[in-house]
C-alpha positions as CSV (number, residue, x, y, z in Angstrom):
1,M,102.8,76.5,94.6
2,I,105.0,73.6,94.7
3,R,107.2,72.7,97.0
4,I,110.6,71.6,95.6
5,D,114.0,70.1,97.0
6,H,117.1,71.5,96.8
7,A,118.3,69.0,94.0
8,C,115.2,70.0,91.8
9,F,115.8,73.6,92.2
10,Q,119.6,73.0,91.4
11,T,118.3,70.7,88.4
12,L,116.0,73.6,87.2
13,T,118.8,76.4,87.3
14,S,121.8,74.5,86.3
15,G,123.4,76.9,83.2
16,A,121.3,79.8,84.8
17,R,123.1,83.2,84.1
18,V,122.3,85.6,87.1
19,I,120.7,88.7,85.8
20,E,119.9,90.6,89.6
21,A,121.2,90.0,92.8
22,D,121.6,91.6,96.1
23,A,123.6,91.0,99.3
24,H,121.2,88.6,100.0
25,G,121.6,86.3,97.0
26,D,120.6,85.7,93.4
27,K,117.1,87.8,92.4
28,V,116.7,86.6,88.7
29,L,117.6,84.0,86.4
30,L,118.0,83.6,83.0
31,L,117.4,80.0,82.4
32,P,119.3,78.0,79.2
33,D,115.7,77.7,77.5
34,G,115.3,81.4,77.8
35,N,113.0,81.5,80.6
36,Y,113.3,83.5,84.0
37,L,113.4,82.3,87.3
38,K,112.6,85.4,89.8
39,L,113.5,84.5,93.6
40,F,111.6,86.3,96.5
41,R,112.6,86.3,100.2
42,R,110.6,87.4,103.0
43,K,111.9,90.4,104.2
44,R,110.5,90.6,107.8
45,L,109.4,87.9,110.0
46,L,105.9,89.6,110.5
47,S,105.3,90.4,106.9
48,S,102.1,90.5,104.6
49,A,103.9,87.9,102.5
50,L,102.9,85.2,105.3
51,W,99.5,85.0,103.3
52,S,100.2,86.7,100.4
53,P,103.4,85.6,98.9
54,Y,105.1,87.9,96.5
55,A,105.7,85.0,93.8
56,Q,101.8,84.3,94.0
57,R,101.1,88.4,93.7
58,F,103.3,88.3,90.4
59,A,100.9,85.5,89.4
60,D,97.7,86.9,90.1
61,N,98.7,90.1,88.5
62,C,99.8,88.6,85.3
63,R,96.5,86.7,85.3
64,V,94.6,90.1,85.5
65,L,96.3,91.8,83.0
66,A,96.0,88.8,80.3
67,A,92.2,89.1,81.5
68,H,92.4,92.7,80.1
69,H,94.2,91.7,77.2
70,I,97.5,94.0,78.5
71,P,100.7,92.0,77.6
72,C,102.7,90.3,80.7
73,P,105.2,87.8,81.3
74,E,103.6,84.0,81.1
75,V,103.8,82.3,84.6
76,I,104.8,78.5,83.9
77,A,104.9,77.6,87.7
78,L,105.1,79.1,91.4
79,Y,107.6,77.1,93.4
80,R,108.3,77.3,97.0
81,I,112.0,76.2,97.9
82,T,112.6,75.7,101.8
83,S,116.2,74.9,101.5
84,I,117.2,78.1,100.7
85,A,114.0,80.0,102.2
86,R,112.7,81.7,99.1
87,D,109.4,81.3,97.0
88,A,109.8,81.6,93.0
89,V,108.1,82.4,89.9
90,H,109.3,80.8,86.7
91,Y,107.9,82.4,83.6
92,R,108.2,83.0,79.9
93,P,109.6,86.8,79.2
94,L,107.3,89.5,77.5
95,P,108.9,89.8,74.0
96,G,109.8,93.4,73.1
97,Q,112.0,96.3,74.3
98,T,111.6,98.4,77.3
99,L,110.6,101.9,76.6
100,R,113.9,103.2,78.5
101,R,115.9,101.0,75.9
102,L,114.2,102.6,73.2
103,L,114.6,106.0,74.4
104,R,118.3,105.3,75.2
105,Q,118.6,103.6,71.3
106,G,117.3,106.9,69.9
107,L,113.9,107.5,68.0
108,D,113.2,109.9,65.5
109,E,110.9,112.7,66.1
110,A,107.7,111.0,64.4
111,E,108.1,107.7,66.0
112,A,108.9,109.4,69.7
113,A,105.5,111.1,69.4
114,R,103.8,108.2,68.5
115,L,105.3,106.4,71.2
116,R,104.4,109.0,73.5
117,R,101.0,109.6,72.3
118,Q,100.4,105.9,72.6
119,L,102.0,105.6,76.2
120,G,99.5,108.3,77.3
121,G,96.6,106.2,76.3
122,F,98.0,103.5,77.6
123,V,98.3,104.6,81.1
124,A,95.1,106.0,80.9
125,R,93.5,102.7,80.3
126,L,95.3,101.1,83.4
127,H,93.7,103.9,85.4
128,A,90.4,103.5,84.0
129,L,90.7,100.1,84.6
130,G,91.8,100.5,88.2
131,I,95.0,99.3,87.8
132,Y,97.8,101.0,90.2
133,F,101.3,100.1,89.6
134,R,103.9,101.4,91.9
135,S,106.6,100.2,89.6
136,L,105.3,102.1,86.7
137,H,108.3,103.6,85.0
138,L,109.8,103.2,81.4
139,G,112.3,100.2,82.4
140,N,109.1,98.4,83.4
141,I,106.8,99.0,80.0
142,V,108.0,97.1,76.8
143,R,106.7,97.7,73.3
144,T,106.2,94.3,71.9
145,P,107.1,93.2,68.3
146,Q,103.4,93.5,67.2
147,G,103.5,97.4,68.4
148,M,101.5,97.1,71.7
149,L,102.7,98.2,75.2
150,G,102.9,95.8,77.8
151,L,104.2,95.4,81.6
152,I,106.8,93.5,83.2
153,D,108.0,93.3,87.1
154,L,104.4,92.8,88.3
155,T,105.0,92.2,91.9
156,D,103.9,96.2,93.1
157,I,100.5,96.3,91.2
158,R,97.1,97.0,93.3
159,V,93.6,96.4,91.3
160,H,90.9,98.6,92.7
161,R,87.2,97.6,91.7
162,R,86.7,101.0,90.0
163,G,88.9,103.2,87.9
164,L,91.5,105.2,89.8
165,G,90.2,108.8,91.3
166,R,92.3,111.9,90.7
167,F,94.6,111.3,93.8
168,R,95.7,108.1,92.5
169,R,96.2,109.0,89.2
170,Q,98.4,112.0,89.9
171,R,100.3,110.0,92.6
172,N,101.0,107.1,89.9
173,L,102.0,109.3,87.4
174,K,105.0,110.9,89.8
175,H,106.0,107.4,89.7
176,L,106.4,108.0,85.9
177,L,107.9,111.1,86.0
178,R,110.4,110.0,88.8
179,Y,113.3,110.0,86.4
180,P,114.3,113.8,85.2
181,E,115.5,112.5,81.7
182,E,112.4,110.6,81.3
183,A,109.9,113.4,82.3
184,R,111.6,115.7,80.2
185,W,111.3,113.3,77.4
186,L,107.2,112.6,78.1
187,A,106.7,116.8,78.1
188,I,108.0,117.4,74.8
189,R,104.9,119.0,72.8
190,G,102.5,117.7,75.3
191,D,102.0,114.3,73.5
192,F,101.9,112.0,76.5
193,S,99.5,114.7,78.4
194,A,96.9,114.9,75.5
195,A,96.6,111.2,74.9
196,Y,96.2,110.6,78.2
197,H,93.6,113.1,79.3
198,E,91.7,112.3,75.7
199,D,91.8,108.4,76.6
200,G,91.0,108.1,80.2
201,W,90.9,111.1,82.4
202,R,87.7,111.4,84.4
């Protein structure tokens, strides 16, 4: 993790557009070159972020996914910015569109069925690899221009040594089904469920 002073931070973010913020300040910045800066603050004095910073988790998770040929953002650098008490990950975004956006734009019946089956197989593969993604939902799954599925917003990933057991799989699938409209779409014709069970359920 590279320590940078406030002047370097201001230079890096000059002309950036705020994509996400909360009451504590900016969270995600779109830089003029099209890359992103995601800022993390430690939420509590005593936190796991002391020994496992959120920015480092993001980078480590990208590395794990890339090793399994799962499309994800490409990390450029990690920064510690003491002047604003933040860590940051500087990364190239994953090209493509989220499944949530594709769904809202509208898909014809055949394309929607193909996408549900593809997603079922994709999630089954994640679980078979031992990847538990707490933020698993259609807004964090991207279809790339090459037609592959990948993941974004990667801080909340746990990688287990073996494939996930039944309890963890079911629990993770509940995250995917948390939004009623998307859950109804996933349930159509049983496409997602059939592909998930065919490609990875044990």
